[in-house]
N, C-alpha and C positions, 0 to 999 in steps of 0.2 A: 252606734249609729249605722254601721254597715248592715244591720238586720232590717233596716227600713226598706221595704220593697214596694210599698204603695204610697201614693201621694200623701204627704203629711205636711201640715202647716202649724207653725207656732206663732202666736200673736202675743206681743208684750207691749205694755205701756212704756213710753219713753223714759218715764221717771224710774222704772225698775230695770231698764235695759242695760245689760252688761256688755262691755266690749267683746267679751268672749263669744257672744252670739254672732258677731261678724266673722270671727274665725271659724265657727261651726258652719256658717253659711258658705264660706269659701271652700271648706273641705267637702261639704255636701255637693257643691257644684262641680268641683274638680273630680270627685269620685262618682259623679252621676247618681247621687243618692237623692231620691225624690222628696227632699225636705226644703221648705221655704219658710223663712223667718221674716215676720213683719213687725216693724216698730211703729206703734201708734203714737203720733205726736201729741204732746201735752196731756198725756194720760198716765195712769198707773196700772198696776197689775189687776186691780179690782174693778175700776170704773169702765174697763173695756168689755167686761163680761156680757152685759145685755146687748149692746150694739153688735158685737162680734158674733154672738150666738144667733141673733136674728139674721145677719148676713149669711152665715154658714147654713142655717136652716133653709133660707131661700135658694141657695146654690144647690143644696141636696135635692130639693123638690124639683128643680129645673133640670137636673142631670139624670136623664132617663136612658142613656145609652148603656151598652154592655160594659164599656170601659169608663173609668172616671175621667170626666172632662172639666172638672172644677178648676177655675183659676180666679185670682183676685187682682183687680186692676188698681193702679195708683189712685184713680178717682174713687173707687169703692173704699179704699183705706182712708182717703181724705174725708169721705162721707161719714165713716165710722168716727173719725176724730172729731168731726163737727157735732156729733151726737153725744159726746162725753159730758157727763154731769160732774161739775167740779164742786 
């Protein structure tokens, strides 16, 4: 994990989310590793793919600076969760 030097995001559906991800997130924060883990409510590993991919694509297109300025808000994660096909 210490080899992560650029902003990195991990998205996982709540149904597949392991408690270990919380530990990883704590270590990343403590060691200032640019890794953020998002748990998508009422989702699984597969049904998040389309809405998360769309959100990421929009963020990439909007991020035109020299440095990466991509962030994901709680509202955006909630919007992804609302788009989940069960």
